[in-house]
N, C-alpha and C positions, 0 to 999 in steps of 0.2 A: 673295565666294563663289568667284570665279575663282582667286584666289591659294591658297585652301585646297585646291582640287582639284589644282592643279599640285604643291603640296607632298605631297599624298597619292600622286599618281602617281609622283613622284620616289622617295618612300619605298618604294612597291611595286616600282619598278624595282631599287632597291638590294637588296631581299630576293630578287627574282627572279634577279639576277646572283649573289648569294651562293649560292643553290641551284644555279645552273648551274656555278659553280666547284666546289662540293662534289661534284656529279654527275660532272664531268670528272675530278676527283681520284680518286674511287672507281672509275670505270670505265676511264679512260685513263691514270691516274697523275698524280703531282704535276707533272712537267715539262710535260705537256700543259696542265694547268690553269694553271700559271704563265705560259705563253705567252698564254693566253686573257686574262689580266688587263691586258695592255698595251693592249688596245683598249677598256677600260671607262672610264666616267666617273669623276671623282675621288671622288664620294661612295661608289660601289660599291667602288672600289679600297681606300679607307681601311678600310671595314667588313671586307672580305676579309682585309686584312693583319692587323688586330686579331684577327679570329676564328682566324687561323693563326699566333698567337704573337708577332707584332710588338708592340712597346710604343711607342705613339704618344701624345704629350701632348695637352693642350687647345689648341684654336684653331689647329690645323695645316692647311696647305693643300698637299696632295700632288697635283700635277697629273696628268693622264692621260698615257699613253704611257710610263710608267716600265717598265723592264726589270730583272728580277732574275735572277741567275745563281748557280750552285753552291749550291743550297739545297734542302732537303726540307721546310722550313717557313720562316717569316720571323722566327724567334726571334733571329737575329743583327742585326736592325734595331731600334735603340732611338733614338727621336726625342723630344726635349724639347718644351716648350710654345712656341707662337707661331712655328712653323717653316714655311718654304716650300721645297718641292722642285719645281723647274721641270719643264716638259714634256721628255719624251724623255731623261731621265737613266738611266744604266746603273749598277746597284748590284750588285757582286759580294759575295755573302754567305757566301763560304767562311769568313771570320772576321767578327768583329763590326764593325758600323758604328754608332758611338755619336755622336749629334748632340745638342749642348747646346740651351739655350733661345735663342729669338730669332735663329735661324740662317736665312740664305737661301742656298740652293744653286740657282744660275740654270740655265736650260735647257741641255740637251745635255751635262751634265757626266758624267764617268765616274769611279767610285770602285772601284778594284781592290784587293782584300785578299789577293791571292795572285800568285805567279809560277809558271809551269809551262812548261818548254821542250818538253814532250811527248816525242816519239820522237827528237828531235834528240840528237846526240852531245854537244851543249852541256850536256845534263842532268848530265853528270859534273862540269862546272865550276860549274854553277848549279843545284843541286838544288831540288826543289819546296819552296816556303816559303809560309807565310801569316802575317799579322799584322793586328791591328785598325787601323781608322782612327778617330781620336777628334777630334771637332770641338768646340772650346770655345764657350761662350756668346757671342752677339753677333758671330758670324763671318759674313762675306759671301764667297761663292765665285762669281766671274764666269763667264759663259756659256762653254761649250766647254772648261772646264778638266778636267785629268786629275789625279787624286790616287792615288798609289801606296801599296802596303801599308806598314803600320807608321807612317804619318805622323800626328802630333798637331798640332793647332792650338790656340794659346793664345787667351784671350778677346780680343775686338775685333780679330781678324785680318781682313785684306782680301786676297783673292786676285784678281789682275787676270784679265780674260777671256783665255782661250786659254793659260793657264799649265799647265805640267807640274810638279807638286809632288812631289819625291822625298825631301825632308828636312823635319823638324819646322819649324813656323812659331811663333816666339815671340809672346807677347801684344802687342797694340798695334803690329803690324807690317804693312806693305803689301809684298807680294811679287808678282813677275810674271816671265814669260818661260818659256823651255824650255831647260834646267831653271830653275825659279823661283829668283830671287835677291831679296835685300832691296832694295826701292826706297826706303823710308823708314820711320821710326818715326812713330807718330801720338800726339798728346797728347789725352786725353779728359778734359774737365772734368765730373765727375759732378754738380756743383752746378747746371748749366744745365738 
């Protein structure tokens, strides 16, 4: 009986947080509501993302503490099945972030889909740009990695912890460093 009560209380908490998000969005604006979700439990977070146009597959684990930037809804977030996004990741949704199936994005990763030099005179040399980030199936991104705009990852990519990825990563490749460079190719036997 005790387990059933806990499950009902968690469900009630999710719907209460969904209502709180909606109320903040209607009264204080989306940006205020968006900041609010970084403090929520992962069940509430996932429900709010889906209700606000994110596409999230089955059996996903999106940890608490996620931050979203440059968005008026979460429609630029597309997550496949069996994915994990670790605690305290920062996702810039100026453009699309498309995550394949069976992907792990470890804690404290940053995914930036745009560049903007703001009021700096450098804006003349480097104008505002945005491009999607596409992460192929079965990719692993190590903790504290930074992924820049327009990067695509092939299937079975491994990104070492602390990497700064500025170029596409081919399938079955391990990269690492700042900027990330190829460490080695990997051989995967699909029969095992």
